[in-house]
C-alpha positions in Angstrom: 72.8 -162.6 -96.3 72.6 -158.5 -95.9 71.6 -156.8 -92.8 68.3 -155.9 -93.5 67.4 -159.6 -94.5 68.9 -160.3 -90.6 65.9 -158.0 -89.7 63.7 -158.3 -91.8 60.1 -159.8 -89.9 61.7 -159.8 -86.3 61.6 -157.9 -82.9 64.8 -156.8 -84.3 63.0 -154.6 -86.8 61.2 -152.4 -83.7 64.3 -152.6 -82.5 65.9 -150.9 -85.9 63.3 -148.2 -87.0 62.7 -147.5 -82.7 65.7 -146.5 -82.7 66.2 -144.9 -85.5 63.0 -142.6 -84.4 64.7 -141.3 -81.3 68.0 -140.7 -83.3 66.2 -139.0 -86.6 63.7 -137.1 -83.9 66.6 -135.4 -81.4 68.7 -134.9 -84.7 65.2 -132.9 -86.0 65.7 -131.1 -82.2 69.1 -129.7 -83.1 68.5 -128.3 -86.3 65.7 -127.4 -85.8 67.3 -125.3 -83.0 69.2 -123.6 -85.2 67.7 -122.7 -87.5 65.8 -120.8 -85.4 67.7 -119.5 -83.2 71.2 -119.1 -86.0 73.1 -121.4 -83.5 74.6 -124.7 -83.7 73.7 -126.9 -80.3 74.8 -129.8 -80.0 73.5 -130.3 -76.8 69.9 -131.0 -77.9 70.2 -134.5 -78.7 71.0 -135.7 -75.4 67.9 -133.3 -73.7 64.1 -134.0 -73.2 62.1 -131.9 -74.3 61.2 -130.2 -76.8 60.5 -130.0 -81.3 59.1 -132.9 -82.3 59.2 -135.1 -79.5 61.7 -138.2 -79.8 60.1 -140.9 -76.9 56.9 -140.0 -78.8 58.8 -141.0 -82.6 60.6 -143.9 -80.2 57.3 -145.9 -79.1 54.7 -144.5 -82.1 57.7 -146.3 -84.8 57.0 -149.6 -82.9 54.0 -149.7 -82.1 53.4 -149.1 -85.8 56.2 -151.3 -85.7 54.5 -154.5 -83.6 51.4 -153.5 -85.8 52.9 -154.1 -89.4 54.9 -157.7 -88.5 52.3 -159.3 -86.2 49.5 -157.7 -87.5 47.2 -154.9 -86.0 44.8 -157.4 -84.4 47.8 -158.7 -82.1 48.1 -158.2 -78.4 50.9 -157.3 -79.0 50.2 -154.4 -81.2 48.0 -153.8 -78.9 50.8 -153.6 -76.1 52.9 -151.5 -77.7 49.9 -149.0 -78.0 49.2 -148.9 -74.9 52.5 -148.0 -74.2 52.8 -145.5 -76.9 49.4 -144.0 -75.5 51.0 -143.4 -71.9 54.1 -142.0 -72.7 53.2 -139.7 -75.5 50.6 -138.3 -72.9 52.6 -139.0 -69.6 55.1 -136.6 -72.3 52.6 -133.6 -72.6 50.8 -133.8 -69.3 53.5 -134.9 -66.0 56.8 -133.9 -67.9 55.3 -129.7 -69.0 53.9 -129.6 -65.3 56.9 -130.4 -64.3 58.3 -128.6 -66.5 56.2 -125.5 -65.9 57.5 -125.5 -62.2 60.8 -125.7 -62.2 60.4 -122.8 -64.3 58.9 -120.5 -61.3 60.2 -122.0 -59.3 63.9 -120.9 -61.2 62.6 -117.2 -61.5 61.5 -116.9 -57.2 65.0 -118.4 -56.5 66.7 -115.6 -58.8 64.2 -113.0 -57.8 64.2 -113.6 -54.2 67.7 -114.6 -52.8 71.0 -112.3 -53.8 74.0 -113.4 -54.9 75.6 -115.0 -52.2 72.6 -116.5 -50.6 73.0 -120.2 -49.3 71.0 -122.3 -50.6 70.6 -124.9 -53.7 72.7 -122.3 -56.5 71.8 -125.0 -59.2 68.9 -124.1 -61.4 66.1 -126.8 -61.6 65.7 -128.9 -65.3 63.1 -126.4 -66.8 62.9 -128.5 -71.3 61.3 -131.4 -70.2 58.5 -131.6 -71.0 56.0 -131.4 -74.2 53.5 -129.3 -75.9 50.9 -131.3 -77.5 51.9 -129.8 -80.5 55.2 -131.8 -79.8 54.5 -135.0 -78.8 51.7 -135.1 -82.3 55.1 -133.8 -84.4 57.0 -136.7 -82.6 54.3 -139.8 -83.6 53.7 -138.5 -86.9 57.2 -138.8 -87.0 57.6 -142.0 -85.5 55.1 -143.3 -88.2 56.1 -142.1 -91.2 60.0 -143.9 -90.6 58.6 -147.1 -89.0 56.6 -147.6 -92.5 59.1 -146.2 -95.1 60.9 -148.3 -93.2 59.4 -151.3 -93.7 58.4 -151.3 -97.0 62.0 -150.5 -97.9 63.8 -153.7 -95.2 
């Protein structure tokens, strides 16, 4: 019995596909950033934000895999889809807003305070959320990986 036989049509397939989707999305972030800036940066392997959304890839892959295994008319698929929508909405909404607020606060701190100020010198993390385009790209990637691996496994 090989690995793919073991995970075929089980919850392990959902887990395997979901993890594969998030890893592929994170690696794509490095590649796309390298192409855009002509510099290689492993930071993007473990970062949030950017193109494509790895969270969207993961939850869409999980939802589609659940539908393929348990049926698109099952309660489990409905639950996985609701969770995917919440995660993707959060990525493009709340987390994106937090990114924009962090960017503005960092700019205010930089412009208003002298180098010797006594406030916290650590910058707020600005790379948190996603644009709708990044979320859609992540979801498409997750669906593609889920369908591809399901029919290969």
